C-alpha positions in Angstrom: 115.2 102.0 166.3 116.6 103.0 163.0 120.1 104.6 163.3 120.6 108.2 162.4 116.9 109.1 162.6 115.4 112.1 164.5 113.3 109.7 166.5 116.4 107.8 167.7 118.2 111.0 168.6 115.1 112.3 170.6 114.9 109.1 172.5 118.6 109.1 173.3 118.4 112.7 174.5 115.5 111.8 176.8 113.2 114.3 175.0 110.6 111.5 174.3 110.1 108.1 175.8 110.8 104.9 173.9 107.6 102.9 173.5 107.4 99.6 175.2 107.3 96.6 172.8 104.2 95.1 174.4 102.3 98.4 174.2 103.3 98.8 170.6 102.2 95.2 169.9 98.9 95.7 171.6 98.2 99.0 169.7 99.0 97.3 166.4 96.7 94.4 167.2 93.9 96.9 168.1 94.4 98.8 164.8 94.4 95.5 162.8 91.1 94.4 164.5 89.4 97.7 163.7 90.6 97.9 160.1 89.7 94.2 159.4 86.2 94.9 160.8 86.0 97.6 158.1 87.0 95.1 155.4 90.7 96.3 155.1 93.2 93.6 154.2 96.5 93.4 155.9 98.3 92.7 152.6 101.8 93.5 153.9 103.0 93.4 157.5 102.7 97.2 157.9 100.1 98.0 155.2 96.3 97.8 155.0 94.0 98.5 152.1 90.6 97.8 150.8 90.4 95.0 148.2 91.6 96.3 144.8 93.2 99.3 146.4 96.6 97.9 147.4 99.6 99.8 146.4 100.8 98.5 143.0 104.2 100.0 143.7 104.7 98.3 147.1 103.1 95.0 146.0 105.6 94.8 143.1 108.5 94.9 145.6 107.0 92.3 147.8 106.2 90.0 144.9 109.6 90.5 143.3 108.2 92.0 140.0 110.5 93.8 137.7 110.6 97.6 138.0 112.6 100.5 136.5 113.7 103.5 138.5 114.5 106.8 136.8 116.6 109.7 138.1 119.1 110.2 140.9 119.0 107.5 143.7 116.4 105.5 141.7 116.5 101.7 142.0 115.7 99.0 139.3 115.2 95.3 139.5 115.0 92.6 136.8 114.6 89.4 138.8 118.2 88.5 139.0 120.0 91.9 139.2 119.5 95.1 141.2 120.7 98.4 139.9 120.8 101.9 141.4 121.6 105.3 140.2 124.1 107.6 141.9 122.3 109.7 144.4 124.2 113.0 143.8 122.3 115.2 141.3 125.4 116.8 139.9 127.1 113.5 139.3 124.0 112.1 137.8 123.6 114.9 135.3 127.3 115.0 134.5 127.4 111.3 133.8 124.4 111.5 131.4 125.9 114.5 129.7 129.0 112.4 129.1 126.9 109.5 127.7 127.6 107.3 130.8 124.9 105.5 132.9 125.5 106.5 136.5 124.5 103.1 137.7 125.8 100.4 140.1 124.7 96.8 139.6 124.5 93.8 141.9 124.0 90.3 140.5 121.9 88.1 142.8 122.9 84.5 143.4 120.3 81.8 143.8 120.9 82.0 147.5 120.3 85.8 147.5 117.0 85.3 145.5 115.9 82.5 147.9 116.6 84.7 150.9 114.7 87.7 149.4 111.7 85.5 148.6 111.6 84.2 152.2 112.1 87.8 153.6 109.5 89.5 151.4 107.0 86.6 151.2 106.6 86.2 155.0 105.8 89.9 155.2 102.7 89.5 152.9 99.3 87.9 153.0 100.4 85.8 150.0 103.3 84.1 151.8 106.0 82.0 150.1 105.0 79.8 147.2 106.7 76.4 147.5 105.8 75.7 143.9 107.6 78.9 142.8 110.6 78.2 144.9 111.0 74.8 143.3 110.2 76.0 139.8 112.5 79.0 140.0 115.3 77.7 142.2 115.1 73.9 142.4 114.0 71.2 144.6 117.0 71.6 146.9 115.7 75.1 147.9 112.1 73.9 148.5 113.3 71.0 150.6 115.6 73.2 152.6 112.8 75.7 153.3 110.4 72.9 154.4 113.0 71.4 156.7 113.8 74.8 158.3 110.1 75.6 158.6 109.1 72.6 160.6 109.9 74.0 164.1 108.2 77.3 163.2 105.1 75.4 162.0 105.1 73.4 165.2 105.2 76.6 167.2 102.4 78.0 165.2 104.5 81.0 164.0 104.0 80.0 160.4 101.4 77.8 158.6 101.6 75.7 155.5 98.4 76.2 153.4 98.0 75.0 149.8 101.7 75.0 149.2 102.2 78.5 150.7 104.1 79.3 153.9 102.4 82.2 155.7 103.1 84.1 158.9 100.5 83.6 161.6 99.2 86.4 163.9 101.3 84.8 166.6 104.4 85.1 164.4 103.6 88.5 163.0 105.9 90.5 165.4 108.7 88.0 165.0 108.6 87.9 161.2 112.1 89.3 160.6 113.6 86.8 163.1 111.6 83.9 161.6 112.8 84.9 158.1 116.4 85.0 159.2 116.0 81.6 160.7 114.8 80.2 157.3 117.6 81.9 155.3 120.2 79.9 153.5 123.7 80.9 154.4 126.6 80.6 151.9 
């Protein structure tokens, strides 16, 4: 449950029941089966769309494409750096009025980039490209990922297909944990 949400507060106060994980899993499986029967693609772990109707915006995030955000609280990404604008409207306007960009920047290390590729890639139907990992980050990162993936592949939680690691239906509800097991720690 996400902290500081109305849902969490209502559950804590006993006003609504928390849903059982197994029921949630079964409901999700039923929805996926019905949507796939209707030719919807499960292109991201929590998103379905007809072919050629996937969210361009969301897909850009999952595929680590560059984007520019404008306005208060907006985020931008250029492949190696994240930037975000101050969220306070008054501070944002005041900064621009004084010819200052109200922006915070974060430079991503190769390890940060690797971990993001793993986290986002496993959440999509495209998976993680081993070729891209090696080309963008180096053989060390590809070898590390393959080594860490062995047990998950043996347990049929992920599969290696055509140089892509993809989550299986068995691993779908464990994807965040699987990704964290594949992360590279500093």
